[in-house]
C-alpha positions in Angstrom: -22.4 21.2 14.0 -23.3 17.6 13.9 -24.0 15.9 17.2 -21.6 13.2 18.5 -22.8 9.8 17.3 -19.8 7.4 17.4 -17.5 5.9 14.7 -19.0 2.6 13.6 -20.9 1.9 10.4 -23.6 0.3 12.6 -24.4 3.6 14.4 -27.6 5.3 13.8 -28.0 6.9 10.4 -28.1 10.8 10.0 -28.4 13.3 7.2 -25.3 14.7 5.6 -24.6 18.3 6.4 -24.9 20.7 3.5 -21.2 21.8 3.9 -20.2 18.2 3.3 -22.8 17.2 0.7 -22.0 20.3 -1.5 -18.3 19.4 -2.0 -18.1 15.6 -1.6 -20.2 12.5 -2.4 -20.0 11.3 1.2 -23.4 10.1 2.4 -23.9 9.8 6.1 -26.9 7.5 5.6 -24.9 5.0 3.5 -21.4 4.5 4.9 -18.9 2.4 3.0 -17.7 -0.8 4.6 -14.1 -0.6 5.6 -14.2 -2.5 9.0 -15.5 -5.8 7.8 -14.6 -6.6 4.2 -15.4 -10.1 2.7 -12.1 -11.8 2.3 -11.2 -15.1 0.7 -10.8 -18.2 2.9 -7.0 -18.1 2.6 -6.9 -14.8 4.4 -7.2 -16.6 7.5 -5.5 -16.6 10.9 -2.1 -16.9 9.3 -2.7 -13.6 7.4 -4.4 -11.9 10.4 -1.3 -12.6 12.4 0.6 -10.2 10.1 -1.8 -7.2 10.5 0.1 -4.2 11.8 -3.0 -2.2 12.8 -3.0 -1.2 16.6 -5.0 -3.6 18.6 -6.5 -0.6 20.4 -7.6 1.0 17.2 -10.2 -1.2 15.5 -11.2 0.1 12.1 -14.2 2.5 12.1 -16.2 2.9 9.0 -16.6 6.6 9.8 -13.0 7.2 10.6 -11.8 5.5 7.5 -14.3 7.6 5.4 -12.8 10.7 6.9 -9.4 9.2 5.9 -10.7 8.9 2.3 -11.5 12.7 2.3 -8.2 13.5 3.7 -6.4 11.3 1.2 -7.8 13.2 -1.7 -8.2 16.7 -0.5 -6.0 19.2 -2.4 -6.8 21.8 0.3 -4.5 20.0 2.7 -1.5 21.4 0.8 -0.3 24.8 1.4 -1.3 25.9 -2.1 -4.3 23.6 -2.8 -2.3 21.8 -5.5 -1.3 18.4 -4.0 -2.9 15.6 -1.9 -1.9 12.1 -0.9 -3.5 10.8 -4.1 -1.3 13.1 -6.3 1.4 10.7 -5.7 -0.7 7.5 -5.0 -3.1 7.1 -7.8 -5.7 4.4 -7.5 -5.8 3.4 -11.2 -2.3 2.2 -11.1 -2.2 0.6 -7.7 -1.7 3.7 -5.6 1.8 4.6 -6.9 3.1 7.1 -9.4 4.2 6.5 -12.9 6.9 9.1 -12.4 10.2 8.0 -11.0 10.0 10.7 -8.4 6.9 12.7 -7.6 5.9 16.4 -7.6 4.1 17.9 -4.8 3.2 21.4 -4.3 5.5 22.4 -7.1 7.0 21.1 -10.3 10.4 22.6 -9.2 11.2 19.8 -6.8 10.6 16.1 -6.5 10.6 13.6 -3.7 13.7 11.6 -2.8 12.0 8.2 -3.2 9.6 6.6 -5.7 6.0 6.5 -4.4 5.1 3.1 -2.9 2.1 1.0 -4.0 -0.3 0.8 -1.0 -2.2 -2.4 -1.4 -1.9 -4.8 1.5 0.4 -2.5 3.3 -1.3 -3.6 6.6 0.4 -7.0 6.3 3.9 -5.8 6.8 4.3 -7.1 10.2 7.0 -4.7 11.7 4.7 -1.9 10.8 7.4 0.5 10.0 6.8 2.8 7.0 8.7 4.3 4.0 11.4 2.5 1.9 13.9 3.1 4.5 11.7 2.2 7.5 12.2 5.6 9.1 8.7 5.9 10.5 7.9 3.4 13.3 4.3 2.9 12.1 1.8 4.0 9.5 0.3 6.6 11.8 3.7 8.3 12.1 4.2 8.0 8.4 1.0 10.0 7.5 2.5 13.1 9.1 5.6 13.3 7.3 4.2 14.4 3.9 2.5 17.2 5.5 5.8 18.5 7.0 7.6 18.0 3.8 8.4 21.2 1.8 8.2 19.2 -1.4 5.0 17.2 -0.9 2.3 19.1 1.1 4.4 22.0 2.2 3.6 22.6 5.8 7.2 22.6 7.1 9.4 25.4 8.3 7.8 28.8 8.0 4.6 27.4 6.7 3.5 26.7 10.3 3.2 22.9 10.5 0.0 21.2 11.8 -1.1 24.3 13.7 -1.4 26.1 10.5 -2.9 23.2 8.7 -5.6 22.4 11.3 -6.6 26.1 11.4 -7.1 25.9 7.7 -9.2 22.7 8.0 -11.3 24.3 10.8 -12.1 27.1 8.5 -13.5 24.8 5.8 -17.3 24.2 5.4 -16.8 20.4 5.9 -14.1 19.3 8.2 -15.6 20.3 11.6 -18.7 18.2 10.9 -16.8 15.4 9.4 -14.5 15.1 12.5 -17.6 15.4 14.8 -19.2 12.5 12.9 -16.1 10.3 12.9 -14.9 11.0 16.4 -17.7 12.5 18.4 -16.3 16.0 18.6 -15.3 18.6 16.1 -11.6 18.8 17.4 -9.1 18.6 14.5 -5.6 17.6 15.5 -2.6 15.6 14.3 -3.4 12.4 16.1 -6.9 12.2 14.6 -5.6 13.1 11.1 -3.0 10.2 11.6 -5.7 7.7 12.7 -8.1 8.5 9.8 -5.5 8.3 7.0 -4.0 5.2 8.5 -7.3 3.3 8.7 -8.1 4.3 5.2 -4.8 3.0 3.8 -4.9 -0.1 5.8 -8.3 -0.8 4.4 -6.8 -1.1 0.9 -6.7 -4.9 0.9 -6.0 -6.6 -2.4 -7.6 -10.0 -2.9 -9.3 -10.0 -6.3 -6.5 -10.7 -8.8 -6.4 -13.6 -11.3 -4.0 -15.4 -9.0 -6.6 -15.1 -6.5 -9.3 -16.6 -8.8 -7.2 -19.5 -9.5 -5.9 -20.1 -5.9 -9.3 -20.1 -4.5 -10.1 -23.1 -6.6 -7.2 -25.2 -5.2 -6.7 -23.7 -1.7 -6.8 -26.1 1.2 -5.4 -25.2 4.7 -4.5 -28.8 5.2 -2.7 -29.4 1.9 1.2 -29.3 1.7 2.2 -25.7 1.6 -1.4 -24.7 1.6 -1.6 -25.8 -2.0 0.7 -22.9 -3.2 2.6 -25.3 -5.3 -0.4 -26.5 -7.2 -0.9 -25.4 -10.8 -3.7 -23.0 -11.2 -6.5 -23.9 -13.6 -7.1 -20.3 -15.0 -3.4 -19.9 -15.8 -1.6 -20.3 -19.1 1.3 -22.8 -19.2 3.8 -19.8 -19.1 1.9 -18.2 -16.1 2.0 -21.5 -14.2 5.7 -21.9 -15.0 6.2 -18.4 -13.6 4.2 -19.3 -10.5 6.3 -22.5 -10.0 9.5 -20.5 -10.2 8.1 -17.8 -7.8 7.0 -20.4 -5.2 9.9 -22.8 -5.4 13.1 -22.2 -3.6 16.4 -21.6 -5.6 17.9 -24.7 -4.1 15.0 -26.7 -5.6 15.4 -25.2 -9.0 13.1 -22.2 -8.6 13.6 -18.4 -8.0 12.7 -18.4 -4.4 10.6 -15.2 -4.6 8.0 -16.4 -2.1 10.4 -16.7 0.7 10.5 -12.9 1.0 7.2 -11.8 -0.8 4.7 -13.9 1.1 1.5 -15.3 -0.5 -1.3 -14.7 -0.3 -0.8 -11.0 0.5 2.6 -10.9 -1.3 3.7 -8.4 1.3 7.4 -8.5 2.5 8.4 -10.9 5.1 8.9 -9.5 8.6 12.6 -10.5 8.8 13.5 -9.4 5.2 16.6 -7.3 4.8 17.9 -5.5 1.7 18.1 -6.9 -1.8 21.6 -6.0 -3.0 20.8 -3.1 -5.4 24.1 -1.5 -4.7 27.4 -2.9 -3.6 28.2 -2.3 0.1 24.6 -1.3 1.0 24.2 -1.0 4.8 20.6 0.3 4.9 17.7 -2.0 5.5 14.9 -1.4 2.9 11.4 -2.5 2.9 9.3 -3.1 -0.2 5.5 -2.8 -0.9 3.4 -5.8 -1.5 3.5 -7.1 -5.2 -0.1 -6.7 -5.7 -0.6 -4.5 -8.9 3.1 -4.6 -9.6 2.4 -5.2 -13.3 0.4 -2.0 -13.8 3.3 0.4 -14.1 7.0 1.1 -13.4 9.2 2.4 -12.3 10.5 0.0 -9.6 12.8 0.0 -6.5 13.0 2.8 -4.0 14.8 4.9 -6.5 12.8 4.0 -9.6 15.9 2.7 -11.4 14.1 -0.1 -13.3 11.6 0.9 -15.9 10.1 -2.5 -16.5 9.4 -5.8 -14.7 11.7 -7.5 -17.1 14.6 -5.4 -15.7 13.6 -6.3 -12.2 13.7 -10.0 -13.0 17.0 -9.6 -14.7 18.4 -8.0 -11.7 17.4 -10.8 -9.3 18.6 -13.3 -11.8 22.2 -12.1 -12.1 22.6 -8.4 -10.8 22.4 -8.8 -6.9 25.4 -7.0 -5.1 27.2 -8.0 -2.1 26.8 -5.9 1.1 26.3 -5.9 4.9 22.5 -5.5 4.7 22.0 -8.1 1.9 19.4 -10.7 2.9 20.7 -14.2 3.4 18.0 -15.6 1.2 19.7 -13.8 -1.7 23.1 -15.4 -1.0 24.6 -18.7 -1.8 28.0 -19.8 -0.6 28.5 -16.5 1.0 28.1 -14.6 -2.3 25.1 -13.0 -4.0 23.0 -15.7 -5.6 23.0 -16.1 -9.4 19.9 -17.9 -10.6 21.0 -18.0 -14.3 17.4 -18.4 -15.6 16.7 -19.0 -19.2 15.1 -16.1 -21.2 11.8 -18.2 -21.2 11.9 -18.6 -17.5 12.5 -14.8 -16.9 9.6 -14.1 -19.3 7.5 -16.6 -17.3 8.2 -14.8 -14.0 7.1 -11.5 -15.5 3.9 -13.3 -16.8 3.1 -14.5 -13.4 3.7 -11.1 -11.7 1.1 -9.5 -14.0 -1.4 -12.1 -12.6 -1.3 -10.2 -9.3 -2.9 -7.1 -10.8 -6.2 -6.4 -9.0 -8.8 -4.5 -11.0 -11.2 -4.5 -8.0 -8.9 -2.5 -5.9 -8.0 0.0 -8.6 -11.7 0.7 -9.3 -13.3 0.3 -6.0 -15.5 3.3 -5.2 -14.6 3.1 -1.4 -11.0 4.1 -2.4 -11.9 6.6 -5.0 -11.9 10.4 -5.1 -14.9 11.7 -3.0 -14.8 15.3 -4.2 -17.1 16.9 -6.6 -14.6 18.4 -9.0 
């Protein structure tokens, strides 16, 4: 068993135990940096204020590394068939191209579409899932384990007691937990902490929009220069950017009122978007980073393309008690009545938020030797 040696990347280096090295690429002597990423200047105090990470749980490189292993490990399902990554695939922005996802069996699917995970940490209320049923990301990480569809440990399968016994019998988890936490104990709280730290580390800041905005950003400029044309954009992309950033009352589409740049995560006070008439539930949405990589879209995956999403916001919003006031005008659902060219421009802008760095970053890739 590995001796306790703390959780930070700055702690002394040590050799990787054979049980870990034989099945993963994790290297104890070269720990990936999750705790101190280099972020653009505009990821400043205004963005840090939105961080939903617990103040008492600073990110540890070791704990987040353990979270990476947990995220990709098929052995954490009852039949060794599914993992978190099965439904949240890095290459497409940590979502699923299927409308609803399979878990341990093709015979059943999830109730909701799998969310993209980039910049999840900047949803200030911190609640998780489309319907906000989990109070925080830590609580969210447990639910797929209990799901009979996803990882399968609910009901007669034995829950976390059975899961942690299985993990304790592997050749690598006791040593990984000892390395990350200082003791080999495996329990639900530690699993929650490790997965939450790994997912919160998925910060997207390397899209074409970021490249352009970095050239014009000024913290003292009006609206932090979000209204300035970006030099690396085409005319159509800049038109889409203008529509996104400008309120509907000023001739734009008003998207940025709810999807906040530079993270493009949802505003803390956002309500629902009027997908269905009479909706009473308050939904949340993932950040728009990598939104152009794949559909489907919305909590139930009803839209296959971004063009359909834009068409909905243009003229399809329905009245209901939960509808966000920013999507109303004169007490009724807002109708933008954009031209076909402007709707296409918005789609073009949204694709500039694709982040090839996040979708290829080795820190977030599968660590297992398959």
